[in-house]
LOGU-623522 format. One record per residue (C-alpha): chain; residue number from 0; x, y, z; residue in one letter. Coordinates in Angstrom, 1 decimal, padded with zeros to 4 digits. Example, Ala and Ser with C-alpha at 12.3 -4.5 7.8 and 13.67 -1.06 7.14 Angstrom:
BEGIN
{"A",0,{012.3,-004.5,007.8},"A"};
{"A",1,{013.7,-001.1,007.1},"S"};
//
This chain:
BEGIN
{"A",0,{027.1,021.1,-014.8},"M"};
{"A",1,{029.2,020.3,-011.9},"Y"};
{"A",2,{032.6,018.2,-011.4},"R"};
{"A",3,{031.9,014.6,-011.4},"N"};
{"A",4,{034.7,013.6,-009.2},"I"};
{"A",5,{033.9,014.9,-005.8},"R"};
{"A",6,{035.6,014.7,-002.1},"T"};
{"A",7,{034.7,012.5,000.6},"F"};
{"A",8,{033.6,014.8,003.2},"I"};
{"A",9,{035.3,014.6,006.9},"R"};
{"A",10,{035.0,016.7,009.7},"P"};
{"A",11,{038.2,018.5,009.5},"E"};
{"A",12,{037.5,019.7,005.7},"I"};
{"A",13,{036.7,023.4,005.4},"K"};
{"A",14,{033.4,023.7,004.0},"F"};
{"A",15,{033.8,026.7,001.6},"A"};
{"A",16,{035.7,024.5,-000.7},"G"};
{"A",17,{033.5,021.9,-000.7},"L"};
{"A",18,{030.5,024.6,-002.1},"I"};
{"A",19,{032.9,025.4,-005.0},"F"};
{"A",20,{033.2,021.8,-005.8},"E"};
{"A",21,{029.6,021.1,-005.6},"N"};
{"A",22,{027.0,024.2,-005.3},"P"};
{"A",23,{023.9,022.0,-004.4},"V"};
{"A",24,{025.7,021.7,-000.9},"L"};
{"A",25,{024.3,025.2,-000.3},"L"};
{"A",26,{020.9,023.4,-000.3},"L"};
{"A",27,{022.3,021.1,002.7},"L"};
{"A",28,{023.0,024.2,004.8},"L"};
{"A",29,{019.7,025.6,003.9},"E"};
{"A",30,{017.7,022.4,004.8},"H"};
{"A",31,{019.5,022.4,008.1},"F"};
{"A",32,{018.5,026.0,008.7},"G"};
{"A",33,{022.2,027.2,008.3},"I"};
{"A",34,{022.0,030.8,006.9},"I"};
{"A",35,{025.2,032.1,008.3},"D"};
{"A",36,{028.3,032.5,006.1},"E"};
{"A",37,{030.7,029.5,006.4},"V"};
{"A",38,{033.9,031.8,006.0},"H"};
{"A",39,{036.7,029.3,006.7},"D"};
{"A",40,{034.9,026.8,009.1},"K"};
{"A",41,{035.3,023.3,009.2},"T"};
{"A",42,{032.6,020.6,008.9},"V"};
{"A",43,{033.2,020.0,012.6},"S"};
{"A",44,{033.0,023.7,013.5},"G"};
{"A",45,{029.7,024.3,011.6},"I"};
{"A",46,{028.5,021.4,013.3},"C"};
{"A",47,{029.2,022.6,016.6},"K"};
{"A",48,{028.0,026.2,015.8},"E"};
{"A",49,{024.6,024.9,015.3},"N"};
{"A",50,{024.1,022.0,017.3},"G"};
{"A",51,{023.9,019.4,014.6},"I"};
{"A",52,{024.9,015.9,014.9},"S"};
{"A",53,{028.2,015.5,012.9},"E"};
{"A",54,{027.4,011.8,012.1},"T"};
{"A",55,{024.1,013.0,010.4},"V"};
{"A",56,{025.6,016.2,008.6},"F"};
{"A",57,{028.4,014.1,007.3},"L"};
{"A",58,{026.1,011.6,006.1},"S"};
{"A",59,{023.9,013.7,004.5},"F"};
{"A",60,{026.6,015.7,002.9},"A"};
{"A",61,{028.4,012.8,001.4},"N"};
{"A",62,{025.1,011.6,-000.1},"L"};
{"A",63,{025.1,015.3,-001.9},"Y"};
{"A",64,{028.7,014.5,-003.0},"N"};
{"A",65,{027.7,011.0,-004.1},"G"};
{"A",66,{028.9,008.7,-001.4},"F"};
{"A",67,{026.1,006.2,000.0},"H"};
{"A",68,{027.8,004.9,003.3},"Q"};
{"A",69,{025.1,004.6,005.7},"T"};
{"A",70,{025.5,001.3,007.2},"S"};
{"A",71,{028.7,002.1,009.6},"G"};
{"A",72,{027.2,005.1,011.0},"N"};
{"A",73,{026.0,004.8,014.6},"S"};
{"A",74,{023.0,007.5,014.7},"Y"};
{"A",75,{021.2,008.3,017.7},"Q"};
{"A",76,{017.7,008.3,018.8},"F"};
{"A",77,{018.5,012.0,019.7},"S"};
{"A",78,{019.2,012.6,016.0},"D"};
{"A",79,{015.6,012.0,014.8},"I"};
{"A",80,{014.1,016.0,015.5},"P"};
{"A",81,{017.3,017.5,013.2},"S"};
{"A",82,{016.6,014.5,010.7},"I"};
{"A",83,{012.9,015.5,010.8},"I"};
{"A",84,{013.6,019.0,010.6},"R"};
{"A",85,{016.0,018.8,007.5},"F"};
{"A",86,{013.5,016.8,005.6},"L"};
{"A",87,{010.7,019.2,006.6},"G"};
{"A",88,{012.6,022.2,005.0},"N"};
{"A",89,{013.3,019.6,002.0},"S"};
{"A",90,{009.5,019.8,001.4},"H"};
{"A",91,{009.2,023.5,001.8},"A"};
{"A",92,{011.9,023.5,-001.1},"Y"};
{"A",93,{010.0,021.3,-003.2},"F"};
{"A",94,{006.5,023.0,-002.8},"R"};
{"A",95,{007.6,026.6,-002.9},"N"};
{"A",96,{010.6,026.9,-005.0},"E"};
{"A",97,{011.2,024.0,-007.5},"K"};
{"A",98,{007.6,023.1,-008.6},"Y"};
{"A",99,{006.7,026.8,-009.4},"P"};
{"A",100,{010.0,027.2,-011.0},"E"};
{"A",101,{008.9,024.0,-013.5},"I"};
{"A",102,{005.7,025.2,-014.1},"Y"};
{"A",103,{007.2,028.6,-015.4},"R"};
{"A",104,{009.4,027.0,-017.8},"Y"};
{"A",105,{006.6,024.7,-018.8},"L"};
{"A",106,{004.0,027.6,-019.4},"K"};
{"A",107,{006.7,029.6,-021.3},"Q"};
{"A",108,{007.5,026.5,-023.6},"L"};
{"A",109,{003.6,026.3,-024.2},"G"};
{"A",110,{003.4,029.7,-025.2},"E"};
{"A",111,{006.2,029.4,-027.9},"T"};
{"A",112,{005.7,025.7,-029.0},"N"};
{"A",113,{002.0,025.3,-029.2},"P"};
{"A",114,{002.5,021.4,-030.1},"E"};
{"A",115,{000.4,018.9,-028.6},"A"};
{"A",116,{003.4,017.3,-026.9},"E"};
{"A",117,{003.9,020.4,-024.6},"I"};
{"A",118,{000.5,020.1,-023.3},"K"};
{"A",119,{001.0,016.4,-022.9},"L"};
{"A",120,{004.0,017.2,-020.6},"I"};
{"A",121,{002.2,020.0,-018.8},"S"};
{"A",122,{-000.8,017.2,-017.9},"R"};
{"A",123,{001.8,014.8,-017.0},"F"};
{"A",124,{003.9,017.2,-014.5},"F"};
{"A",125,{000.2,018.0,-013.0},"D"};
{"A",126,{-000.6,014.3,-012.1},"E"};
{"A",127,{003.0,014.2,-010.6},"Y"};
{"A",128,{002.7,017.3,-008.8},"F"};
{"A",129,{-000.6,015.9,-007.3},"V"};
{"A",130,{001.0,012.6,-006.2},"E"};
{"A",131,{004.2,014.4,-004.7},"V"};
{"A",132,{002.0,016.6,-002.9},"T"};
{"A",133,{-000.3,013.8,-001.5},"D"};
{"A",134,{003.1,012.1,-000.3},"H"};
{"A",135,{004.6,015.4,001.4},"L"};
{"A",136,{001.2,015.7,003.2},"D"};
{"A",137,{001.2,012.2,004.4},"Y"};
{"A",138,{004.7,012.7,005.8},"E"};
{"A",139,{004.0,016.0,007.4},"E"};
{"A",140,{000.6,015.3,008.8},"N"};
{"A",141,{000.8,011.6,009.7},"I"};
{"A",142,{004.5,010.1,009.7},"A"};
{"A",143,{006.4,013.0,011.0},"F"};
{"A",144,{004.4,013.7,013.9},"P"};
{"A",145,{004.1,010.1,014.9},"Y"};
{"A",146,{007.8,009.8,014.6},"I"};
{"A",147,{008.4,013.0,016.8},"L"};
{"A",148,{006.1,011.7,019.4},"G"};
{"A",149,{008.1,008.6,019.7},"L"};
{"A",150,{010.7,010.8,020.7},"T"};
{"A",151,{009.2,012.6,023.7},"A"};
{"A",152,{009.2,011.9,027.0},"E"};
{"A",153,{005.8,009.9,026.8},"D"};
{"A",154,{006.7,008.3,023.5},"G"};
{"A",155,{005.6,004.9,024.9},"G"};
{"A",156,{002.4,006.2,024.6},"A"};
{"A",157,{002.8,007.0,020.9},"V"};
{"A",158,{004.2,003.8,020.5},"A"};
{"A",159,{000.9,002.1,021.2},"N"};
{"A",160,{-001.0,003.5,018.1},"S"};
{"A",161,{-001.6,001.5,015.3},"S"};
{"A",162,{001.1,003.3,013.0},"F"};
{"A",163,{004.4,002.2,012.6},"S"};
{"A",164,{007.8,003.0,010.8},"A"};
{"A",165,{007.1,-000.1,008.4},"R"};
{"A",166,{003.8,001.3,007.4},"E"};
{"A",167,{005.6,004.8,006.5},"F"};
{"A",168,{008.2,002.6,004.7},"L"};
{"A",169,{005.1,000.6,002.6},"D"};
{"A",170,{003.6,003.8,002.1},"H"};
{"A",171,{006.7,005.2,000.2},"H"};
{"A",172,{006.2,005.4,-003.5},"T"};
{"A",173,{008.4,005.5,-006.3},"D"};
{"A",174,{007.9,009.4,-007.5},"I"};
{"A",175,{011.5,009.8,-008.6},"E"};
{"A",176,{011.1,007.6,-011.7},"S"};
{"A",177,{008.4,009.8,-013.1},"K"};
{"A",178,{010.9,012.7,-013.3},"L"};
{"A",179,{013.0,010.3,-015.2},"T"};
{"A",180,{010.1,009.6,-017.4},"D"};
{"A",181,{009.2,013.4,-017.8},"L"};
{"A",182,{012.9,014.0,-019.1},"K"};
{"A",183,{012.9,011.1,-021.5},"N"};
{"A",184,{009.5,012.9,-023.1},"L"};
{"A",185,{011.2,016.3,-023.2},"L"};
{"A",186,{014.4,015.0,-024.7},"I"};
{"A",187,{013.5,012.4,-027.1},"R"};
{"A",188,{009.9,013.1,-028.0},"H"};
{"A",189,{009.0,016.5,-027.9},"V"};
{"A",190,{009.6,018.6,-031.4},"P"};
{"A",191,{010.7,022.0,-030.0},"L"};
{"A",192,{011.0,024.5,-032.8},"K"};
{"A",193,{011.2,027.8,-030.5},"H"};
{"A",194,{012.7,028.7,-027.3},"D"};
{"A",195,{015.6,026.0,-026.7},"P"};
{"A",196,{016.9,028.3,-023.7},"V"};
{"A",197,{013.6,027.4,-021.6},"N"};
{"A",198,{013.9,023.8,-022.7},"R"};
{"A",199,{017.6,023.8,-021.3},"R"};
{"A",200,{016.2,025.6,-018.1},"K"};
{"A",201,{013.5,023.1,-017.6},"L"};
{"A",202,{016.0,020.2,-018.1},"L"};
{"A",203,{018.4,021.6,-015.5},"F"};
{"A",204,{015.6,022.0,-013.1},"S"};
{"A",205,{014.3,018.6,-013.4},"L"};
{"A",206,{017.6,017.2,-013.2},"I"};
{"A",207,{018.4,019.2,-009.7},"E"};
{"A",208,{014.9,018.2,-008.6},"L"};
{"A",209,{015.6,014.5,-009.3},"E"};
{"A",210,{018.7,014.6,-007.7},"F"};
{"A",211,{017.7,016.0,-004.4},"V"};
{"A",212,{014.5,014.1,-004.4},"M"};
{"A",213,{016.5,010.7,-004.7},"N"};
{"A",214,{018.7,011.9,-001.5},"I"};
{"A",215,{015.6,012.8,000.1},"H"};
{"A",216,{014.2,009.4,-000.2},"S"};
{"A",217,{017.6,007.6,000.8},"L"};
{"A",218,{017.8,009.7,004.1},"I"};
{"A",219,{014.2,008.3,004.9},"E"};
{"A",220,{014.9,004.8,003.8},"E"};
{"A",221,{018.3,004.0,004.8},"S"};
{"A",222,{018.6,006.2,007.6},"I"};
{"A",223,{015.2,007.7,009.4},"L"};
{"A",224,{013.0,004.3,009.1},"V"};
{"A",225,{015.7,002.1,010.5},"P"};
{"A",226,{016.3,004.3,013.5},"L"};
{"A",227,{012.8,004.7,014.2},"V"};
{"A",228,{012.3,000.8,014.0},"I"};
{"A",229,{015.0,000.5,016.4},"D"};
{"A",230,{013.2,003.3,018.9},"L"};
{"A",231,{009.9,001.3,018.4},"E"};
{"A",232,{011.5,-001.9,019.6},"K"};
{"A",233,{013.2,000.0,022.5},"S"};
{"A",234,{009.6,001.3,023.4},"L"};
{"A",235,{008.4,-002.6,023.4},"N"};
{"A",236,{007.0,-002.2,019.7},"R"};
{"A",237,{009.2,-004.8,018.0},"G"};
//
């Protein structure tokens, strides 16, 4: 679908060329709330214009390009609100765009292929979506408000609550693996006699969702949670 060999993104690189190389980077811009044209702007220029930490932007962008190098980066506590905002915008994409799209393809496949296996996949996805919705609700209603509270001026008061970043990490479920199961069902075990076009569209949509879901989890587990743990320690919650 896209080029396998991608560029390791650096501040001086012009972003337009990167989009041609990997169009999914448009999602990155959307999740950061960047809607203006990129023109010939460099990565550094885009970050300055939008008040985004270069470290955060580059880390996330390189995840989208297949490079996972977070250990050498120096994230700041002040980066946390923009990280949360990025993750929240990702949630809106999952809820309002990707899942309705997949439901639509499943419904169309069910109309042209009445086999029991199609109904099985639909039920499987229904159960998966319930689990994902619970996961997103937990983050939006419990984890994210707690984390943002830590960054406020009276963060020490929030830090005295029973909740912690480690609890957030323990609550993290492996929702991405179920997408792999769904793809396997679709490719290996579903006898589609009609409508290969919708099967292809559904598979492509599942692959894209799995890709961005994996990045979402990496950001939370490898960047956000360690940063919040350090913040908790600084507020005497070690």
